[in-house]
C-alpha positions in Angstrom: 95.1 -2.8 8.7 94.7 -3.8 12.4 94.7 -0.2 13.2 91.2 0.1 11.7 90.1 -3.5 12.6 90.1 -4.6 9.0 92.1 -7.7 9.9 93.5 -9.2 13.2 97.1 -8.4 14.0 98.0 -12.1 14.2 96.5 -13.0 10.9 99.2 -14.6 8.7 98.3 -12.5 5.7 98.9 -9.3 7.6 102.1 -10.5 9.3 103.5 -11.5 5.8 102.6 -8.0 4.6 104.2 -6.3 7.6 107.4 -8.5 7.2 107.7 -7.6 3.7 107.4 -3.8 4.4 110.1 -4.1 7.1 112.5 -5.3 4.5 114.9 -2.7 3.0 114.2 -1.1 -0.3 116.9 -3.2 -2.0 115.1 -6.3 -0.8 111.6 -5.1 -1.8 110.6 -3.5 1.3 110.0 0.1 2.4 112.3 0.4 5.6 115.6 2.3 5.8 117.3 3.2 9.0 114.2 1.9 10.9 112.0 4.5 9.1 109.5 3.9 6.4 109.0 5.3 3.0 105.5 5.9 1.7 106.3 4.0 -1.5 109.2 2.6 -3.4 110.9 5.9 -4.6 112.8 4.1 -7.3 109.7 2.7 -8.9 107.2 5.6 -8.5 107.3 9.4 -9.3 104.8 11.4 -7.4 105.3 14.3 -9.8 106.2 16.8 -7.0 110.0 16.7 -7.6 112.7 17.0 -5.1 114.0 14.5 -2.6 111.6 12.0 -1.1 112.5 11.0 2.4 111.0 8.5 4.9 107.7 9.5 6.1 107.0 10.0 9.7 103.3 9.2 9.7 104.0 5.8 7.9 106.9 5.0 10.4 104.5 5.6 13.4 101.6 3.6 11.7 104.2 0.8 11.5 105.1 1.2 15.0 101.4 0.8 16.0 101.0 -2.2 13.7 104.1 -3.9 15.2 102.8 -3.1 18.6 99.6 -4.9 17.9 101.2 -7.8 16.3 103.8 -8.0 19.1 101.1 -8.9 21.5 101.3 -12.2 19.7 104.9 -12.3 18.6 107.2 -10.6 21.1 110.1 -10.0 18.6 107.7 -7.7 16.8 106.9 -5.6 19.9 110.8 -5.3 20.4 111.0 -4.1 16.8 108.1 -1.6 17.5 110.0 -0.2 20.6 113.2 0.2 18.6 111.6 1.8 15.6 109.7 4.2 18.0 112.9 5.1 19.9 114.8 5.6 16.6 112.1 7.9 15.3 112.4 10.1 18.3 116.0 10.7 17.6 115.0 12.7 14.4 113.0 15.3 16.4 114.4 18.8 16.6 115.8 20.5 19.7 112.3 21.1 21.1 111.0 17.7 20.3 109.0 18.5 17.2 109.0 16.5 13.9 108.9 17.2 10.3 106.8 15.3 7.7 109.7 13.5 6.2 113.3 12.6 7.1 116.1 12.6 4.5 118.8 9.8 4.2 121.1 12.1 6.0 118.6 12.5 8.9 117.5 16.1 8.0 113.9 17.1 8.3 112.0 17.5 5.0 108.6 18.7 4.0 106.1 20.2 6.5 107.5 21.3 9.9 105.7 21.1 12.2 103.4 18.3 10.8 100.3 17.9 13.0 99.3 14.4 11.7 102.8 13.1 12.7 102.5 14.5 16.2 98.9 13.0 16.7 100.3 9.6 15.5 103.3 9.9 17.7 101.1 10.3 20.8 98.9 7.4 19.6 101.9 5.1 19.0 103.5 6.1 22.3 100.2 5.4 24.2 99.6 2.1 22.7 103.2 1.0 22.8 103.4 2.0 26.5 100.0 0.3 27.3 101.1 -3.1 25.6 104.5 -3.1 27.2 102.9 -2.6 30.7 100.2 -5.2 30.1 102.8 -7.8 29.0 105.0 -7.4 32.1 
């Protein structure tokens, strides 16, 4: 929500939502291996079938949200950095990303996914800018 200026990144309601998302699915969240699912795959059926992995676009949006919130709470900025660095580990041998990532770390869905790469650039830029400004 701070990405589209709907709410400030320091708003307690947003921070509460962000903290809930960052929990594991077993604890009611959407985060597994520092990557995000689009939705709780145990409670929703998208009707498409097949394995649902963590979603690159959601992970990178979360990096951006954590980065903005991290300007006010430094541990969140550290989490953004870790999540971004972990996400990069799932790119292929030439640095390209798939749409989704399986629990085993394999690429799923569209490859190469343009939306993921645009958001990757945005997350990298904003994370780098914020880290530099806070030094």
